[in-house]
N, C-alpha and C positions, 0 to 999 in steps of 0.2 A: 332660502328656497329649499324645498324638500323634493328629493329625487324619488320618483315612484316607478318601481319595476314590477311586473307581474310576478306571481308566485310569492308575493308578500316581502319582496326585498324593498326596504326603505332606508335611504341613506341621507343623512343631514349634510348638505353641501354648503352651508353658511360659511363663507370666508374660505372655501376650499381652494380657490385658485391662487391664494397667496403662496409665494415661493414654489409654484408648480414646476418651474424649470428643473428643480432637483428630483422631481417625482416621476415625470412621465418618461416613457421609453420610446425612442424613435426607431424606424426601421434600420437605421445605420447601426445603433447599438445592439439591436435584436439580432441582426444578421450574423454576428460573430458566434452565436451559439445555437443557431437554428438546427444544425445537423450533428450537434454533439451527441454522443451516445447517452440515452436516458438511463435512469436507474432501473435496473432489471428487476421485474417481478419474479418470484420463484416460478420456474417453468411449470411445475405441476399445478399451479393456481391460475395460469393464464388460460384465456379462452383460445381453443385451438381453431384456427381459421384456414379456410381453403379459398384461394383466389382463382376465379374462373374468368379467363381472358387476361393475357399478359401483354396488353398494349400500353398506351401512355398511363392510364389510371391504374391498371392492375400492377404494373411495374413499380410505379411510385408509391402505391399503397404498401407494397412489400418493403420498399426502402424505408418508408416512414415507420413501419412496424419494427424493423431492426434498429432504427434510430431511437425509438422510444422505449423498446423493451417491455411493451405492455400487453401484446398479444403474441401467440405462437403461430407462425405460418407453418403449417404442416404439409400443405399440398397445393400445387399449381396445375391448372388445366388450361391448355390452348392447343386446339387441333390444327392451327394454321402455321405455327412455327415449330422448329425442332429444338432439342435441348441446348445445343451449342449456340443457337441464335439467342435463346433466352438468356444464357450466361452473358453473352456479348452486350445485348441492350440493357441489362441490369447493371453491368459494370461500367459501361461507357455511355452516358447520357449526354447528348450534344447540348442540351439546355441547362441541365442541373449538375453537370460535372460528373467526374469519376467517383464510384462508390468507394468510400474509405474503409475498406475491409478486404477480406479474402473471398473470392468467388471462383468456382470451378464446377465442371461437370465430372461426376464420379459415380461409376456403377449405375447409371440410369437415373441418378438424382442430381438435383441442383443444390450444390453445397455453398452456403453463405455463412461466413465466420465460423466454419467448422460444423455447421448444423445441416444435415441432409434433409432435403424437401422432396417429397414424392412428386413425380411428374406424370400427368395423365394427358393423353392426346386423342381422347375420344370426342367425337362431335356432339354426341348426345349425353347429357349429364346423367340420365337414368342408367346408362350402361357402366357407370363408374361406382366402384365399391369404396365410397368415401369412408366407411367405417374402418377399413383397413388402415387408413392414415390417421384415424382418430378425430377427424374434423367435425366440429359441431356447428360452426357458423360460416356461411358462405358470403364472399364479396363477389357479386355478379357485376363484372366489369367488362363484359364483351361489348356493350352498347347495343346489343341485339335483343336480349331479353329485358324488357322494361315493364312488364305487366304482371298481373297475379298468376299468369300461366307459368311464371318462373317457379311455381310450386312444384314442378318437376324435380327441382333440386332437393326437395325435402324427402330424400330417400337415403337409405344406408346410414341412418343415425343422425342426419343433418336436422338441426332444430330451428335454424334461423337463417334467413337470406336478406342481405342488404344490397339494394340496387344502387349502382353508382350513376343514376340518371334519373330525371323526372319521369313520373309514371302517370298514365291515364286513369288507372284504377287502384293502384296500391296506395296506402296512406303515405303522405310525405312528411318528412320530419327534418328539422334543422337544429343542429346542436346549439344549446343556449337559448332556444326560443320555445320549442314545443316537443323536445325529445321525451320529456317525462310523461307526455300524454300517451305515448305508445309503449306499454309495458311488454313483458315477454309473452303475453297472450297473442300479440300480433306476430305472425311467423314471417311475413314479408313486409319490409318497410323500404320506402325510397328515401335516399339521402338528398333528393331534389337535385337542382343544378348547381354549378359553381356560382352562377350569378344570383340565384335565389339565396345561396348561403352568404353572399355579400350583402344583399339588400335587406333581408329579413331581420337580422339583428339590429341594424341601424334604424330601420323603419319602426321596430317595436319600441326602441328607446324614445324616438320622437313622438310616436303615437301615445305612449304611456304618460309622457310628460306634458305634451302640448296639444294632443289630439290632431289627427290629420283629416281635413275635409276632402281633399282630392290630391292625387299625386301622379307625377309622370316620371318614369325612369328611362334612362338611355344608358346602354352599356357600349363602350368603345372596347371591342373584344379582339384579342389576338386571333389570328387565323387558326382554324381547326382542320381536321380531316374532311369536314363537309365542304370547305372551299377548295376548289381545284387549282393546281398550278398552271394549268392550260385550259383553253376553251373546251367545253363539253355541252352536250345537249341536256343540261339539267337546270334550266331557268337561271335564277340569280346565283344558285350554287355552282353553276358551271362557268361563271365569269372568272376570268384569269385573275387569281388573287394576288399575284406578284405585281400587278399594275393598277389595282383598283381598291378604292374604299367601297365596301359592299353593304348596302342597307338591307336589313333582314328582319323578319318577325322574330320575336322572343315570347315565350310563354311565362317568363319570370313574373311579370306583374299579376297574371292570374294565379300562378303558383303561390305567391305571397298571400293571396286571399285564402288559400287552403291552409297555409301554415299559421296565419293569424286571421281567424274568421272575422274579426271586427273590421278588417281592412278589405274584405271581399267586396268587389265592385267599385272600390275607390281608386284603383291604380290601373293605369295602362302604360305602354312603353314600346321601345323598339331597340334594335341593335345595329351597330356598324362594325363590320369586320375590317380590320386594318392589318397591314403588313408588318406585324411584329410576331415573334415566334412564341412569346409567352408574356403573361401579366396583362390584366385588363383593368379598366376603370369604370366605375358606375357613377352616373349623375342622377341624383334624386332631387327633383323639383317638386315642392309641395306647398299647399295652402294650409296654414295652421289655424285651428279654431281659437286656441289660446295665444295671446300675444307673447312674443318672445324676442329678446334681443339676440344678436348673434353670439355675444359672449355668454348668454344663458345657455345656448345650445352647446357651445364649446365646453362649458363647465359640466353640464350633464353628461355629455358623451365621454369626457375624460374620467369622470367618477365611475361610470359603468365599466369602462374599459379596464379599470383598476380593481373593480369589485365583482359584481355578479357575472359579467361576460369576460373576465380576464382570460386571455389565451384565445378568445374567439373574435372579439372586436377590438381592434387596435385604435390608436390615437397618435397623430403626429402633426406638428407644426413645421417640420423641416420643409425645405424647398426640394422636394424629391421628384424623380421621374420613374417610369415603369421598371427600368432595369434594377432599380434599388429594391425591388420586391421579389426578384427571382429567388426561389427557395424560402419565401416567407411562409410561415406556418399559420398565420392568422386567416380566418375566413373573410375578414373585411378589416380594412384600416381606414378610418375616417381622416381625411386630410383637411383639417379645419382652416389651414392657412389659405386655401383657395375657395373656400365656401363664401357664398354671397347671400346677403339678406337685402332684398329690395325694399321691404318694410317689415314690420313686426309680425306680419301674417304670411309672407310670401318669401320662402328661402330656397336656396340651391346648395345641396350638400354633395361632396365628392368622396368616394371611397374606392380604394385600390384593392386588388386581390390577385394572387398567383392562381390563375384558373386551373393549373395542373397540380402543383405540389400543395398549395394551401387546401384545395378540395380533397386531395388524397390524404393529407395529414389528419383531417377531421374525421375520416373514415375509421382511424385506429381507435380513438377513445370510444366511438360508437360501438365498434366491435368488441371492445374490452369490457363494456357495460352489459353486453348481451349475456 
């Protein structure tokens, strides 16, 4: 069998599954090094990044940046919380644990591992002199600014804005799938959603090797700030999340069509929000044009996870559950042990993702390449 991946990656997989137990890495073995400090790049060569919005994603992007040592966080802006609370939420994360380093507020700055970070609390980005902090790339993580109107950030020396949300009009890009399509000429780029980052790498692998006729995706998603803890007059979003499984619309299927144009119009899907605080799982059910045994799909997925999509698409055969993926840095981990093949043309694939840290983690290499 020959494995074909876009961008001219071709890998010979003949006999590749022999002795594979010694080769693939499970979430259990990966978890031990997820948050180990990465090899630091020289600080004067790092992209200087400012984080706008210090909620769940902004805070975890900052953590991921310090864990990797690949970008230089020079400024944080959030007009809703004060500096002392920024320090607290960064240091003590009830889901991802305590930050293993030093954190303090000092002279109006947020000091992490001895590095002072400028703090701004202006509501409007245009009022902030980002050049004073040296920031060149902005991670827009408020969840409010999700369109090309975010161009207001491109002032004071700012050259690039990365949206941590899907966008109605900004180009959407997924690392490992179509990141190379959007060079530095694009000033505003959306990182799509956490679920799109889970689905797109796996869908591309299956499409490139077996061709997808039609697909249906379902995400069983951890609750988010959108779901309320008590009844509220907000339709399905106002249903009490602590007592209900909540069906909801998701734009992921349509977003994949934007990220992989060949799949445009071939996918649909939905979401179920459940009472878990983090980690979600995606079910991709699809009809294949080319016949494929389940072992063929396992073989291809494993090879790609160790090659072109290493660090983005994971692979496991372990009998795992959602808690095993807390702080997992992969965008998507295909759980081939629970995949089902109804026949050679109709398959069901399962992939896990930490919808908070996995998504935040992928923002760092994106920013470092800007």
